[in-house]
N, C-alpha and C positions, 0 to 999 in steps of 0.2 A: 380504144383507148378511155373513153368516159366510163365505161363499165368497169374497168379495172380501177380507175381512180375512186369510183363510188365504193367498190367492195373494200379498197384500202381504207377509205375514210370509216366504213362501218366497223372494220376490224379495228382500227386505231381508237375509235371512240368506245367500242366494247372492252378493249384493253384497258383504257383509262378508267372505265368504271369498275373493272375487276381490281384495278390498282388501288381505287379509293377504299373498295370493300376489304381488301387483305390489309391496308393499312389501319382502317377502323377496327378491323378484328384484332390486329396486333396491339394497337394502342387502347383498345377498349371504349372508343368514342367515335361516333359517325356524324358527319354533317347532314341534317335532314330538313333543312329549309329555315324558316324564321318564324318566330313567335312574337308577333308584334313588331317591334324595332330591334330585337334581339335575335342573335343566332340560336336556332335550336339544335342542340347536339346531345342526343341521348347517349348515355353511357351504360356499361354493365351494372355498375353498383347502384345507380340511382333508379333507372328506369330499364330493367333488363327485357321487358316484353317489347318495347319499343325498338330497343336495340337490335334484338334478334329479328324483328319485323323488317326494319330497315336494311338489316344485313342481307337477309334473305332476298329483298326486293333488289338490292345492289348486284348480288351474285346471279340471279335469274335474268335480270336485264342486260348485264355485261356478256353473259353467255349466249343469250338470244341475239344480241348485235354481232358479236364475233361469228356465231354459226351463221348468220344470215350473210355476212361478208364472205366467209368461205364458200357458201353454197352460189353465191352470185359469181365467184371466181371460177367455180367448175361448171357453172350454167345451170344450175338445177333450181335457181330461184330468179325472180325477175330484179333486174337492176335498179338502182335509184334513178328516179327521172330527173337528171340535172339539166338545167338550161343555161 
């Protein structure tokens, strides 16, 4: 039971990260942390290198989490250690 909950958690988080990446690609602006007290949001026009770097990071991270969750579901990866 806990194995499937952990797998579903990983799939949900991976899907959320991919949704943020898709929305950023569609809108042309990604959330990327903070720069002092202001939010840092690189966009295609002002900083295309940072935008594409963070987009690639979001896509790779989201796919990795979703695939890990799927592999846990089929028993090919170790599950999350939930206490």
